[in-house]
Structures are given as C-alpha cells and as structure tokens.
C-alpha positions as CSV (number, residue, x, y, z in Angstrom):
1,M,104.3,-54.6,37.4
2,F,104.6,-58.3,38.3
3,R,101.4,-59.9,39.6
4,R,101.2,-63.4,41.0
5,E,97.5,-63.7,41.9
6,W,94.8,-63.7,39.1
7,V,91.1,-64.2,39.2
8,I,89.4,-65.9,36.3
9,L,85.8,-65.0,35.5
10,N,84.4,-67.8,33.3
11,L,81.4,-66.8,31.2
12,S,81.8,-69.7,28.8
13,K,79.1,-72.3,28.3
14,E,81.6,-74.5,26.4
15,I,84.7,-74.7,28.6
16,S,84.7,-75.5,32.3
17,E,86.8,-74.1,35.1
18,K,88.7,-77.4,35.3
19,E,89.4,-77.3,31.5
20,I,90.7,-73.8,31.7
21,L,93.2,-74.8,34.4
22,F,94.1,-77.8,32.3
23,C,94.8,-75.4,29.3
24,I,97.0,-73.2,31.5
25,K,98.9,-76.3,32.6
26,M,99.4,-77.4,29.0
27,A,100.9,-74.0,28.1
28,K,103.2,-74.5,31.1
29,V,102.4,-71.1,32.5
30,P,104.8,-71.0,35.5
31,E,103.5,-72.1,38.8
32,C,104.5,-68.8,40.5
33,F,101.2,-67.5,39.0
34,K,98.2,-68.5,41.2
35,F,94.7,-68.7,39.7
36,S,91.3,-68.6,41.4
37,F,87.8,-68.3,40.0
38,G,85.5,-65.3,40.8
39,D,81.9,-64.2,40.4
40,P,81.2,-64.1,36.6
41,A,78.6,-61.4,37.3
42,R,81.5,-59.0,38.1
43,V,81.9,-58.0,34.4
44,E,81.1,-55.1,32.3
45,K,80.6,-54.6,28.6
46,R,83.0,-52.4,26.6
47,K,83.0,-51.5,23.0
48,W,86.0,-52.4,20.9
49,G,85.6,-50.9,17.5
50,D,82.2,-52.3,16.4
51,S,82.6,-55.4,18.7
52,T,81.5,-55.8,22.3
53,W,83.7,-57.5,24.8
54,P,83.3,-58.5,28.5
55,W,85.8,-57.2,31.0
56,G,86.2,-57.7,34.7
57,I,85.1,-54.9,36.9
58,D,87.9,-55.6,39.4
59,D,91.7,-55.4,38.9
60,W,93.8,-58.4,37.8
61,T,91.0,-60.4,36.3
62,I,90.9,-62.6,33.3
63,V,87.5,-63.1,31.5
64,V,86.9,-66.2,29.4
65,H,83.9,-66.1,27.1
66,D,82.6,-67.8,24.0
67,Y,83.4,-66.0,20.8
68,T,79.9,-66.7,19.5
69,D,78.1,-65.5,22.6
70,P,75.4,-63.2,21.4
71,E,75.8,-61.0,24.5
72,Y,79.1,-60.0,23.1
73,P,78.8,-59.7,19.3
74,K,82.0,-59.5,17.4
75,G,82.3,-57.1,14.4
76,D,85.4,-56.4,12.3
77,I,87.9,-56.6,15.1
78,N,90.1,-59.6,14.2
79,A,91.1,-60.5,17.8
80,V,90.6,-63.4,20.2
81,G,91.9,-61.5,23.3
82,G,92.7,-58.1,24.7
83,A,94.1,-56.3,27.6
84,F,92.8,-53.1,29.2
85,G,94.9,-51.7,32.1
86,N,95.4,-54.6,34.5
87,R,92.4,-56.6,33.2
88,C,92.2,-58.9,30.3
89,T,89.7,-60.9,28.3
90,I,90.0,-63.9,25.9
91,A,87.5,-65.5,23.6
92,Y,87.1,-69.3,23.2
93,L,86.5,-70.3,19.6
94,G,85.7,-73.9,20.5
95,Y,88.2,-75.8,18.4
96,E,91.7,-74.7,19.6
97,W,94.4,-76.8,21.0
98,D,94.4,-76.7,24.8
99,I,97.9,-75.2,24.7
100,E,96.6,-72.4,22.5
101,I,94.0,-71.3,25.0
102,G,96.6,-71.3,27.8
103,A,99.0,-69.4,25.6
104,R,96.3,-66.8,24.8
105,I,95.7,-66.3,28.5
106,W,99.4,-66.0,29.2
107,H,99.8,-63.5,26.3
108,E,97.2,-61.1,27.7
109,M,98.6,-61.5,31.3
110,L,101.9,-60.2,30.1
111,H,100.3,-57.2,28.5
112,C,98.6,-56.4,31.8
113,M,101.9,-56.5,33.6
114,G,103.4,-54.0,31.2
115,V,105.2,-56.4,28.8
116,N,104.6,-56.1,25.1
117,S,104.1,-59.7,24.1
118,D,103.4,-58.8,20.4
119,N,107.1,-58.3,19.4
120,L,108.0,-61.9,18.5
121,E,108.3,-61.2,14.8
122,T,109.8,-57.7,15.2
123,V,112.2,-56.3,17.8
124,D,112.4,-59.5,19.9
125,R,113.0,-61.8,17.0
126,V,116.9,-61.9,17.1
127,R,117.0,-62.1,20.8
128,F,114.5,-64.9,20.9
129,C,116.4,-66.9,18.2
130,E,119.5,-66.6,20.4
131,W,117.5,-67.7,23.4
132,L,116.3,-70.7,21.4
133,L,119.8,-72.0,20.8
134,T,119.4,-74.3,23.8
135,N,116.1,-75.7,22.3
136,P,115.4,-78.1,19.4
137,K,117.4,-77.0,16.3
138,E,114.5,-77.5,13.9
139,I,112.4,-75.0,15.8
140,C,115.1,-72.4,15.8
141,E,115.9,-72.9,12.1
142,E,112.2,-72.6,11.2
143,W,112.0,-69.4,13.1
144,K,115.0,-67.9,11.4
145,S,113.4,-68.5,8.0
146,S,112.5,-65.3,6.2
147,S,109.3,-66.8,4.9
148,I,107.5,-66.8,8.2
149,T,104.4,-64.7,8.5
150,H,102.9,-65.3,11.9
151,C,102.0,-69.0,12.0
152,R,101.9,-69.3,8.2
153,G,105.2,-70.3,6.6
154,F,106.0,-72.7,9.3
155,G,107.0,-76.2,8.3
156,I,105.9,-77.4,11.7
157,S,102.4,-78.1,13.1
158,S,100.1,-75.5,14.7
159,Y,100.7,-77.3,18.1
160,A,104.4,-76.8,17.7
161,F,103.9,-73.2,16.8
162,Q,102.0,-72.7,20.1
163,M,105.1,-74.3,21.8
164,V,107.2,-71.7,20.2
165,L,104.9,-68.9,21.5
166,C,105.0,-70.4,25.0
167,S,108.8,-70.4,24.8
168,Y,108.7,-66.7,23.9
169,Y,106.4,-66.0,26.8
170,T,108.8,-68.0,29.0
171,M,111.6,-65.7,28.0
172,L,109.5,-62.6,28.7
173,T,108.4,-63.9,32.1
174,K,111.9,-64.6,33.1
175,D,112.8,-61.0,32.2
176,L,110.0,-59.9,34.5
177,C,110.5,-62.3,37.4
178,Q,113.7,-64.4,37.7
179,D,112.4,-66.4,40.6
180,C,109.5,-67.8,38.6
181,Y,111.8,-70.3,36.8
182,P,109.2,-71.4,34.3
183,Q,109.4,-75.0,33.1
184,N,110.9,-75.8,29.7
185,N,108.1,-75.3,27.2
186,N,109.7,-77.0,24.2
187,E,109.0,-80.7,24.7
188,P,105.5,-81.7,23.5
189,D,103.1,-82.8,26.2
190,K,101.7,-86.0,24.7
191,E,98.7,-86.0,27.1
192,G,97.9,-82.4,26.1
193,L,98.4,-83.1,22.4
194,L,95.9,-86.0,22.6
195,A,93.4,-84.1,24.7
196,G,93.6,-81.1,22.3
197,F,93.1,-83.4,19.3
198,F,90.0,-85.0,20.6
199,R,88.6,-81.6,21.7
200,R,89.0,-80.4,18.1
201,V,87.4,-83.5,16.6
202,I,84.4,-83.3,18.9
203,E,83.9,-79.6,18.1
204,Y,84.1,-80.2,14.4
205,I,81.5,-82.9,14.7
206,K,79.2,-80.6,16.6
207,R,79.7,-77.8,14.0
208,L,78.9,-80.4,11.2
209,F,75.7,-81.4,12.8
210,N,74.7,-77.8,13.3
211,I,75.3,-77.2,9.6
212,M,73.2,-80.2,8.6
213,R,70.2,-79.2,10.7
C-alpha cells in the first residue's frame, strides 16, 4: 500500500527535526512523500528479542531515537531500524553520514508499504544491475563483483555505497508509484558529503572526550 503522508516522532537528543529533514533530502527520498512531526509522547515500548524499541502508537509513523538511549536498551539484536505493520522505527548512532540516516528511514518506509527492501543482494541483484546500466559504470561493475558482502568488499567509499542503496530504493519506489519520479540518486551531493563529514568528525571528538574523562 502506497502512503504519501508520514509523521515523524523525534525522541533523539542528538539530532534535530531540521537535521532529520536534511538527511531525508540528502538521500533524495522523492518529494511525493510528505513529512510532518508529531507528538513524541505518542510512542510505546516493544520488546524485540532482548532489546527494547520505541514504536509510534498511530499508523504511518516513523520514530527516530538515539541508539544509546537508556530508555530503550539494545541487546543482541544487530539492527538499527525495523518495521512493524505500518509503523517503523530507526536508531541514530551519532556518527553516520546524513545520507545514511535518510536511507535508513526510506528503507523502513518501504517495508511498511509492503515492499521487501532487503533483497538487494539476493533476488533483486540481477534486476538492479540491469537498472544501473544508465548509471556510472564503476558502481555497476563493483556491484557485479562476486566478492561483495553487504558494504564490505566494495572498492568505493561508504558514502558511495549509501548512494547505491538509495538507487535501489529509487527502483523499488518507482515500482510502487510511477508518478513519484524520484530524482537521480547517483551523483554525489557535495554539500551533503561535507556536512556528513563534519558531523562524523564532531561525533568522534565527543566520543574521544567521553573516553578520556
């Protein structure tokens, strides 16, 4: 089911509403999706294995929270986001590229709309490579390599890998809604690249000072 309007519930103390929208822009999530911010109190706790995650009480909500928030302790579940019905939640680690946060949100939105966005390395791989033929050759060639295991094995940067992911989500979104016409996601956004770099530098410095205390 395609859904245009989404409500974001921001529980994070580390990333602002403005920054979240900037991250969505950097991932080039198509403008046919409309985002607003709701009451962060409209959440509930749910167990996920031995972890606790916040979920919106209402339909079509996206919860953003800090991975280290003691209210939602993480156990052995190795995840930074999840979808439950038509609600999703993502964790902010604090040192990601801006495009990575936007891609994480987009990934879970697709799950909520009934699209399996986990098939990039399996059943969608060949189709995606064919779809990439109109994009930079080096990205397509890297993706065809048999050595790839998730983002490991890539001879390109982590930022470029996020661009590949966003290209994949573009393909899936076009399958879901042709009139969205998402923008091309394969040219690096220099402004986003610089902003993400400085964000990571600042977060690493913060973590270093915390260690030294």
